[in-house]
C-alpha positions in Angstrom: 13.4 33.5 13.9 15.7 36.3 12.5 15.9 36.9 8.8 19.5 35.8 8.3 18.9 32.5 10.1 15.7 32.0 8.2 17.3 32.5 4.8 20.1 30.1 5.8 17.6 27.5 7.0 15.7 27.9 3.8 18.8 27.2 1.7 20.1 24.3 3.6 17.1 22.6 5.4 16.5 20.0 2.7 20.2 19.3 2.5 20.4 18.9 6.3 17.3 16.6 6.3 18.6 14.3 3.5 22.2 14.3 4.8 21.0 13.4 8.3 19.0 10.4 7.0 21.9 9.2 4.9 24.3 9.6 7.8 21.9 7.6 10.0 21.7 4.7 7.5 25.5 4.8 7.0 26.1 4.5 10.8 23.4 1.9 11.1 25.0 -0.4 8.6 28.5 0.2 9.9 27.5 -0.7 13.5 25.4 -3.6 12.3 28.2 -4.9 10.2 30.6 -4.7 13.2 28.2 -6.8 15.2 28.1 -4.5 18.2 24.6 -3.1 17.7 22.2 -6.0 17.0 20.5 -8.1 19.7 17.4 -10.2 20.1 14.5 -9.0 22.3 14.4 -10.8 25.7 12.3 -14.0 25.5 12.7 -14.4 21.7 15.2 -16.2 19.4 16.4 -15.9 15.8 13.9 -17.7 13.6 10.9 -17.2 15.9 8.0 -14.9 15.3 8.5 -11.5 17.1 5.9 -9.8 19.2 5.0 -7.9 16.1 4.4 -11.1 14.1 7.4 -10.9 11.6 9.9 -13.7 11.9 13.2 -12.6 13.6 16.0 -12.5 11.1 19.7 -13.0 11.6 20.4 -10.1 9.1 21.0 -6.4 9.7 17.3 -5.9 10.4 15.8 -8.2 12.9 12.3 -7.5 11.5 13.0 -6.4 7.9 9.6 -5.3 6.8 8.7 -3.7 10.1 12.0 -1.9 10.2 12.2 -0.6 6.6 8.5 0.4 6.4 9.6 3.4 8.6 11.1 4.9 5.5 7.5 6.2 4.9 8.0 8.6 7.8 11.3 9.7 6.5 9.9 10.4 3.0 6.9 12.2 4.3 9.0 14.4 6.5 11.5 15.2 3.8 8.5 16.1 1.5 7.4 18.6 4.2 10.8 20.2 4.4 10.9 20.4 0.6 7.5 22.2 0.5 8.4 24.6 3.4 11.9 25.5 1.9 10.2 26.7 -1.3 8.1 29.3 0.6 8.5 32.6 2.3 7.4 33.0 5.9 4.3 35.1 5.9 3.7 35.6 9.7 0.1 34.5 9.1 0.5 30.7 9.5 3.1 28.7 11.5 3.2 26.1 8.7 3.9 28.4 5.7 7.6 28.6 5.2 10.3 27.4 7.6 9.2 28.7 10.9 10.6 27.2 14.1 7.3 25.3 14.6 6.9 24.0 11.0 10.6 23.0 11.0 10.2 21.2 14.3 7.1 19.3 13.0 8.8 18.2 9.8 12.0 17.0 11.5 10.0 15.3 14.3 8.1 13.5 11.5 11.4 12.4 10.0 12.7 11.3 13.4 9.7 8.8 13.7 11.4 6.8 11.0 14.9 6.2 12.5 13.3 5.9 16.0 11.0 3.0 15.1 13.6 1.5 12.8 16.1 1.2 15.6 13.6 -0.8 17.7 12.5 -3.2 14.9 16.0 -3.3 13.4 18.2 -3.9 16.4 15.9 -5.5 19.1 17.9 -3.6 21.7 16.6 -2.0 24.9 18.0 1.4 23.8 16.4 0.9 20.4 13.0 0.6 22.0 13.8 3.7 24.1 14.6 5.8 21.0 11.4 4.5 19.4 9.4 5.8 22.4 11.3 9.1 22.4 10.6 9.7 18.7 6.8 9.0 19.2 6.6 11.5 22.1 8.8 14.0 20.1 6.0 14.1 17.5 2.8 13.7 19.5 3.4 16.5 22.0 3.6 19.1 19.2 -0.1 19.4 18.3 -1.4 19.9 21.8 1.4 22.2 22.8 0.7 24.3 19.7 -2.9 24.5 20.7 -1.8 25.5 24.3 0.3 28.2 22.7 -2.6 29.6 20.9 -5.1 29.3 23.7 -2.8 30.8 26.3 -0.9 33.3 24.2 2.5 31.8 24.5 5.4 33.1 22.5 7.3 30.8 20.1 10.1 30.7 22.7 7.8 29.7 25.4 6.4 26.9 23.2 9.8 25.7 22.3 10.9 25.7 26.0 7.9 23.7 27.0 8.5 21.3 24.2 12.1 20.6 24.9 11.6 20.4 28.7 8.8 17.8 28.3 10.9 15.8 25.8 14.0 15.9 28.0 12.1 14.8 31.1 10.4 12.0 29.3 13.7 10.9 27.6 15.5 10.9 30.9 12.9 9.2 33.1 11.8 6.7 30.4 15.4 5.5 30.1 15.4 4.4 33.8 11.7 3.6 34.3 10.3 2.6 30.9 7.8 4.2 28.6 5.2 4.5 31.3 7.7 6.1 33.7 7.2 3.5 36.4 3.8 5.0 37.3 1.5 3.7 34.6 1.5 7.0 32.7 1.7 6.8 28.9 2.6 10.3 27.7 1.9 9.2 24.1 -1.6 7.9 24.9 -2.4 11.0 27.1 -1.2 13.3 24.3 -3.7 11.9 21.9 -6.4 12.9 24.4 -4.9 16.3 25.0 -4.7 17.0 21.3 -8.4 16.2 20.7 -9.5 18.1 23.8 -7.4 21.2 22.9 -8.7 21.0 19.3 -12.2 21.0 20.7 -11.5 24.1 22.7 -9.8 25.8 19.7 -13.2 25.5 17.9 -15.7 25.9 20.8 -14.0 28.1 23.3 -16.0 29.4 26.2 -15.8 29.3 30.0 -18.4 26.5 30.1 -16.6 24.5 27.4 -13.4 24.8 29.3 -15.0 22.7 32.0 -16.9 20.4 29.6 -13.8 19.7 27.5 -12.4 17.3 30.0 -15.2 14.8 29.2 -14.1 14.9 25.6 -11.0 12.9 26.7 -13.2 10.1 28.0 -14.9 10.0 24.6 -11.5 9.6 22.9 -10.6 6.9 25.3 -13.9 5.1 24.5 -13.2 5.2 20.8 -9.9 3.3 21.5 -11.7 0.6 23.5 -11.9 1.9 27.1 -15.4 3.0 28.3 -16.1 5.5 31.0 -17.5 2.6 33.0 -14.2 0.8 32.7 -12.4 3.9 33.9 -14.7 4.2 36.9 -14.2 0.6 37.9 -10.4 0.9 37.7 -9.8 4.5 38.6 -6.5 3.6 40.3 -5.2 2.5 36.9 -6.7 5.4 35.0 -5.7 8.2 37.4 -4.0 10.0 34.6 -7.4 10.9 33.0 -7.3 13.8 35.4 -5.0 15.4 32.8 -8.0 15.6 30.5 -8.9 18.9 32.4 -5.5 20.4 31.7 -6.4 22.0 28.4 -9.4 23.7 30.1 -7.1 25.1 32.8 -4.5 26.3 30.2 -7.0 27.8 27.8 -7.6 31.4 28.9 -8.2 33.2 25.6 -10.2 32.6 22.4 -8.1 31.8 19.3 -7.7 34.5 16.7 -7.5 32.0 13.8 -9.5 29.3 12.1 -8.6 26.0 10.6 -10.3 24.1 7.8 -10.9 20.5 8.9 -12.1 19.0 5.7 -10.4 17.1 4.2 -7.0 17.0 5.9 -7.8 16.7 9.6 -10.4 14.1 8.9 -8.0 12.3 6.5 -5.4 12.3 9.3 -7.9 10.9 11.8 -9.0 8.2 9.3 -5.5 7.1 8.6 -4.6 6.9 12.3 -7.7 4.9 13.3 -7.2 2.6 10.3 -3.5 2.2 11.2 -4.4 1.5 14.9 -7.0 -1.2 13.8 -4.3 -2.9 11.8 -1.7 -2.4 14.6 -4.0 -4.5 16.9 -3.9 -7.3 14.4 -0.1 -7.3 14.3 0.4 -7.2 18.0 0.9 -10.7 19.3 0.7 -9.7 22.9 -2.8 -8.4 22.5 -4.0 -10.7 19.7 -1.9 -13.9 19.7 -4.3 -15.7 17.5 -4.5 -13.0 14.8 -5.6 -14.3 11.4 -3.5 -11.5 9.9 -0.2 -12.8 11.1 2.0 -14.5 8.5 5.5 -14.3 9.9 7.3 -14.9 6.6 5.2 -12.4 4.5 6.7 -9.2 3.2 3.4 -7.5 4.0 3.2 -7.2 7.7 0.4 -5.6 9.7 2.9 -3.6 11.8 4.6 -2.4 8.6 1.3 -1.2 7.3 0.8 0.7 10.6 4.0 2.6 10.0 3.1 3.5 6.4 -0.4 4.6 7.1 0.7 6.6 10.2 3.2 8.3 8.0 0.3 9.4 5.7 -1.5 10.7 8.9 1.5 12.9 9.8 1.5 14.3 6.3 -2.3 14.9 6.4 -2.0 16.8 9.6 0.8 18.9 8.1 -1.5 20.0 5.3 -4.3 20.5 7.9 -2.2 23.0 9.9 -1.4 24.9 6.6 -5.1 25.8 6.3 -5.0 28.0 9.4 -6.1 31.6 8.7 -6.0 34.6 10.9 -9.3 36.2 11.6 -7.6 39.6 11.4 -5.1 39.3 8.5 -3.2 42.4 9.4 -1.8 40.7 12.5 0.9 38.1 12.5 0.9 34.9 14.6 
């Protein structure tokens, strides 16, 4: 990123972030008021409980708490931009100052808010599509960043890979759904790729490149699917072959170290806690949930949003701990 552009970004990044959010809400209310944007999810009616528990409203937000809780993502992302815009780029850490990678992470975190809000607010098919796109826009950053480090990519190569993957997912998910018509959840696989590539970042060796694939099955087990279940339904879990992708990509030892306590562990704690609550608010998975009170302001799915926002902020601080092993070199 050249010096002139970096200085301009530093001066206007916060204004751009806040203005974009305000513009989003302005357009949302204008289109909602016009009546051309709101719908009701297929199979549901106004006044019924949604598949995320909250009662469907006739107002501007079909699920008010589940929609507006996404402001947590927006606030956390804007806070990241505020921090970054007050710093100079050092060349020693991607997340100190407004680098292309730190800017992408912060704005992807902000995007999670409007993306999810569109789904819970409008109950439209395209709202659900934007929600999935926003989740993928965030979750592919961590493992692509590790791929960059473990394979020696330039920032341009990282950005090209990011936008190609995001474009392809956006395009094909519009026509074939979030699992692309082949039972492939890029969001779910990305969680595995993140943990596996993080494992290689810390324990890089040729033998660990092979062993790392098994780490993905451990991650899958934590989220409720054992290796035995995978073996019995290999046709359903064919995508676990991607767990060996980080090992194939990783061809060099990282020249930096990260501090995992407290921020990485805090992020993992927040996400696992949020996921546990998410299960209680998902009426398709848990229709008899004792946590479901459709008329309550406090909704399990709203808590999922708020706690996940804290996870994105925790991981942001985690990446800021990265230190070069040779401080005279830049990243």
